[in-house]
One Martini backbone bead per residue (centre of mass of N, CA, C, O) as a GRO file, in nm:
protein
  103
    1MET     BB    1  -1.288  -6.561   0.443
    2PRO     BB    2  -1.382  -6.271   0.589
    3GLY     BB    3  -1.352  -6.330   0.899
    4GLN     BB    4  -1.058  -6.428   0.895
    5ARG     BB    5  -0.925  -6.174   0.779
    6LYS     BB    6  -1.018  -5.979   0.997
    7ARG     BB    7  -0.889  -6.127   1.236
    8LYS     BB    8  -0.599  -6.124   1.127
    9ARG     BB    9  -0.571  -5.816   1.102
   10ARG     BB   10  -0.618  -5.754   1.404
   11GLN     BB   11  -0.380  -5.920   1.505
   12GLN     BB   12  -0.159  -5.764   1.352
   13GLU     BB   13  -0.219  -5.490   1.483
   14ARG     BB   14  -0.155  -5.576   1.775
   15VAL     BB   15   0.138  -5.657   1.724
   16GLN     BB   16   0.233  -5.378   1.620
   17GLN     BB   17   0.156  -5.215   1.873
   18HIS     BB   18   0.331  -5.371   2.070
   19ALA     BB   19   0.602  -5.323   1.928
   20ALA     BB   20   0.590  -5.011   1.948
   21ARG     BB   21   0.554  -4.982   2.259
   22PHE     BB   22   0.835  -5.184   2.306
   23ALA     BB   23   1.040  -5.023   2.185
   24PRO     BB   24   1.348  -4.886   2.230
   25GLU     BB   25   1.243  -4.587   2.177
   26ALA     BB   26   1.013  -4.600   2.416
   27GLY     BB   27   1.215  -4.778   2.606
   28SER     BB   28   1.279  -4.983   2.907
   29TRP     BB   29   1.407  -5.246   3.088
   30THR     BB   30   1.359  -5.294   3.441
   31PHE     BB   31   1.489  -5.413   3.712
   32LEU     BB   32   1.333  -5.561   4.020
   33PHE     BB   33   1.352  -5.896   4.049
   34ALA     BB   34   1.487  -6.191   4.228
   35THR     BB   35   1.436  -6.558   4.216
   36GLY     BB   36   1.381  -6.917   4.311
   37ASP     BB   37   1.075  -6.848   4.394
   38ALA     BB   38   0.758  -6.859   4.275
   39HIS     BB   39   0.596  -6.752   4.523
   40GLU     BB   40   0.762  -6.492   4.561
   41LEU     BB   41   0.703  -6.375   4.284
   42LYS     BB   42   0.396  -6.365   4.308
   43ALA     BB   43   0.387  -6.180   4.556
   44TYR     BB   44   0.531  -5.940   4.427
   45VAL     BB   45   0.332  -5.892   4.197
   46ASN     BB   46   0.082  -5.849   4.374
   47GLU     BB   47   0.193  -5.598   4.522
   48LEU     BB   48   0.234  -5.427   4.270
   49VAL     BB   49  -0.064  -5.427   4.177
   50LEU     BB   50  -0.181  -5.302   4.437
   51ALA     BB   51  -0.004  -5.036   4.421
   52GLU     BB   52  -0.071  -5.053   4.084
   53PRO     BB   53  -0.366  -5.068   3.919
   54ASP     BB   54  -0.255  -4.959   3.619
   55LEU     BB   55  -0.101  -5.203   3.572
   56ARG     BB   56   0.021  -5.387   3.313
   57SER     BB   57   0.104  -5.704   3.221
   58ASP     BB   58   0.284  -5.614   2.962
   59GLU     BB   59   0.497  -5.450   3.162
   60LEU     BB   60   0.583  -5.740   3.232
   61ARG     BB   61   0.882  -5.950   3.290
   62ILE     BB   62   0.963  -6.299   3.279
   63ASP     BB   63   1.261  -6.462   3.354
   64ALA     BB   64   1.365  -6.820   3.276
   65PRO     BB   65   1.623  -6.977   3.257
   66CYS     BB   66   1.756  -7.245   3.143
   67SER     BB   67   1.808  -7.567   3.339
   68ARG     BB   68   1.966  -7.852   3.228
   69ASP     BB   69   2.146  -7.934   3.494
   70GLY     BB   70   1.919  -7.923   3.747
   71SER     BB   71   1.886  -7.659   3.840
   72PRO     BB   72   1.726  -7.427   3.976
   73PRO     BB   73   1.523  -7.189   3.924
   74HIS     BB   74   1.535  -6.847   3.783
   75TYR     BB   75   1.388  -6.535   3.852
   76SER     BB   76   1.308  -6.240   3.646
   77LEU     BB   77   1.200  -5.904   3.699
   78SER     BB   78   1.047  -5.673   3.470
   79ARG     BB   79   1.002  -5.328   3.358
   80PHE     BB   80   0.843  -5.106   3.158
   81MET     BB   81   1.001  -4.787   3.075
   82PRO     BB   82   0.914  -4.509   2.959
   83HIS     BB   83   0.992  -4.248   2.806
   84PRO     BB   84   0.979  -3.936   2.839
   85ALA     BB   85   0.809  -3.685   2.746
   86PRO     BB   86   0.841  -3.422   2.575
   87GLU     BB   87   0.869  -3.101   2.628
   88PRO     BB   88   0.721  -2.826   2.563
   89HIS     BB   89   0.770  -2.544   2.394
   90PRO     BB   90   0.772  -2.233   2.448
   91ALA     BB   91   0.669  -1.951   2.364
   92PRO     BB   92   0.784  -1.681   2.244
   93GLU     BB   93   0.880  -1.385   2.339
   94PRO     BB   94   0.816  -1.079   2.300
   95GLU     BB   95   0.942  -0.805   2.207
   96PRO     BB   96   1.025  -0.520   2.315
   97GLY     BB   97   0.797  -0.288   2.165
   98HIS     BB   98   0.621  -0.506   2.034
   99ARG     BB   99   0.348  -0.513   1.812
  100PRO     BB  100   0.087  -0.648   1.703
  101ALA     BB  101  -0.083  -0.702   1.437
  102GLU     BB  102  -0.346  -0.573   1.272
  103SER     BB  103  -0.667  -0.675   1.121
   0.00000   0.00000   0.00000
């Protein structure tokens, strides 16, 4: 079915774009906050989003390691910080006394 193939291809493209955007070469995950209280975590995320309206949800990662021994959950919030874009190199200065060629 053509519709299914097109939908699957779009989904694969989104997955590849996401993987490239968050690849180790593109940046790193920076720890922001840790708590054992889910309500405190939610409040922190809400404050972060209010302070930075352009923040995308996929730039945040919440880790909650499994606690099979019955201990309370512990949440850790990280944010993806892209590496700064390389600064463009300025054009070389012309040598003193050098005139550009005329056309």
